[in-house]
N, C-alpha and C positions, 0 to 999 in steps of 0.2 A: 502526407509526406512519404516519399519512397525511401525504403530502407537503404542505408549505405553499409558497406562492410565494416567501416569504423566511423563512429559518430562522435560529435562533440556534445557531451552531456553535462549539464549542471545539476547538482543535487543540493537542494536547500533544506537543511536540517540533517544533522549527523547523530541523532539518537540511535537506538538499537537497529531499527530498520534502515535508516539512512546510511549508517556505517557499513552494514552488510552490502547494501547496494553499491556503495562506493568501491568496496573491495572486489565484488564479483564482476561488476561491469568493467572495471579497470583490467582485471585479469582476462576478460573476454576480448580485450584489444581496443576498447573505446577510450577516448581522451576524456577523462572525467575530472571535473573540478567540484569541490565540495565547500559549502559555507554554512555557518551558523550565525546566530545573532551576537555572539561574543567575540568574534575575531578569529582569524586563521591560526593564531598561535595557540588557541585552546583546543584545536582538533588533534586527538592523539595520533602518534606516529603509526600505530597499528592500523588505523583506518586508511592510511595512505600506503600501506605496505605493498599493494599491487600496482602502484603507479599513479594513483589519484593525487591531485594537487589541492592544497588548502588555499582558499582565496577569501577576500572580503565579500560580504553579501552583495554589494553593488556590482561585483565583477562576475558573479556566478551566472548571470543572465546574458553576458556579453558573448556574441558569436557562438551560440549553441544551437544545435538541432533539436534538442529536447531538454526540458527542465522537469525534474522530479521534485515535487513538493512533499517533503516527508516531515511535516510539522503537525502538532496537535490541531484538531479541527477548529478549535476556537481562535487559533492564531491565523487562520487563513485570511481574514480581511486585512490584517496588518501587512501581508506580503504583496498585496495588489500593486503598490508602487513599483516594486521590483519586477513583477510580471509585466507591467506596462512597458518596461524597457526591453522586453524580449524581441528578437527578430520576428517579423510577421509570420514566417513559415514554421516557426518552432512549435512543437507540441508540448502540452503540459500534462504531466501524469500525477494523479492524486492518490495518495496512499492512506488517507485519513479515515477515521471512524468516529461516529457520534456516540459518546457516553455521557449522558446528562450529569452523572456523578462527578465527572472530571471536567467536562467542557462547560457546564452550566446549561440551563434550559434554552433551547432555540425553538421558538414557536413554530416556524415553518417545518422543521424536522419532526417535532411532536405531532404536527397535523398531517404528516405522511409524505412530505416532499422527499424525493430521493436525495441522499446526502450529496452525491456528486453533482446533481443539478443545482443544489444550493451552492456548492463550491464554485461551479462554473459561473454562477450569477455573481458571486462575490469577487471573482477574479476578472470577470468581464471577457472571458474567452472559453472555448470548449476545453474539456479535459478528458483524459483517459483514466478510468478507474482500474488500478492494478495493485498487487502486493498487499492488499488490505486484509486478506482472509487467513493469514498465517502469522503465528507468533514469532517473535524474534528468535526464541529458543529453537523452534522447529526449523526456521529458515537457516540459522547458523549450523544446525546439525545435518541438514540435508542439502547436498550439492551433488546431484545425481546425474550421470550421463544420460543424454537423450536415448530413448528406447528401453530404458530400464523399467521392468514391469511395476516396481513399487515407487516410481517417481511421483512426488507430490505435485498436484495440479492446482492452479488457481485461476479464477475467472478474470476476464478482461473485458470491460465495457467501454464503448465510445459511440458517439453518434455517427462519425464518419468511418466508413469501412477501412480506408487507408490508414487512419490514425489507430484504429483498433488492431490492424495487422502489424503496425510498427510496434505498438505496445506489447503485443503477443511475442514478437521476435525478441524484444528486450527481456521479457520474462524468461524466455527459453535460455537466454544468455546468462541468467542468474541461477541456473541449475534446477529449474522447475518446468513442468509442462504448463502450457497456457491453453485455456478453453475460451472460445468466443462466447461471451455472455450477452451479446446484443447491445442495445442502445442504453444511454444513461437513464432513460425512463424505466428500464428494466433492472437497473443496478441495485435496487432495493433487495433483490434476491441474493446479493452477496454481502449484505450489511450484518452487523452483529445480531445474533439470535437466529439467523437463517441456518438451514441444514448444512450449508457448505462452509460455514464460518468456523475457523479454528478446528476443523475436523480432519485435516490432512488427508483428503481424498485423492484418488488417482484420476487420471484422465477419463477412464471408463466410468467411474463412479460419480464424477462431478456433475455432468448434465442432468442426471436424475435428481440430485440434490437441489440444483437450481430450479428445476420444474416443481419440486415439492414445497418450495418456500411459501409461507403464508404471511402476508403483510401485517395482519393484525396480531398474529402470534409472536413474531420475531422480537418486537420491543419488550414484550412481557418476559420472554425467555432470556433476553439480554440482561434485563434488570435482575432476574432471578439468579443468574450466574454471578453477577457482580455482588449480590448480597452474600452468596456462598463464599466467594473469594475474600470479601471484606472480613467476614467472620474468621476465616482461616488465617488471615494475616495476623490476627491477634493471638494465634496459637503457635508457640515456637516449635511444637512437634509436628505441625501440619506439613504435608507434602504439597508444594506448589511448583513442581517441576513442569517443563514443557509437556512431557508425556501425560502427567496428571491433568493438565488443562485441556489437552486433546480428548482424553477419556471423559472428562466432565462435559465438554461441549458435545461430544457424540451422544452422551446419555440424554442431555436436555434439549439439544437443538434439532436432532434428527427425528 
């Protein structure tokens, strides 16, 4: 799909990442409508502060150019009926990550299938993988003008070059640099445990981190970090700030 100056965008899921996306993309001039599973009246006013509209889930897919699916990975199969009602030319953007501790075990992913290939199969249409490598805390804290030397970059993967380019342009609209991460078959390089994951790298640093990813090592490191975080959550004196999570990820993922 060719990029328009202003797009009609639906956002399904208004948790931490979905809420930020709603605010940032609305502020960038897009017509954004957001939905969750509980109804528009449950979407906080601050999520809509930049002009986004709260709608029912059945309406979030109507007449949109793009749909961002910002729900936990294990809920992806349940949104397929909504995705089936999307216009034929609309692109789907996937922000999810696989954490067996939260999502339950998914055999195909444990066997090495790239997460977004699994998502595409569940939804029955191609997806663009984006916004999955940044914590909501870092995302909220960093809305940096283009060209800033310390602007955080995130990878964007898709099988079609035009879809990837559109996803990258939307990422830029949310205050981040976008890096072309290739096809969905290569998107394992941006999954939890990989060197680019939650490490807040710049556009210059990110390509090297993608190249350094190790498909065997990443799940082990993902689970190690989750073990550390789980232990710290039981300690009321522990630091679990966004900066700490970035430092921990840089130590164990890179």
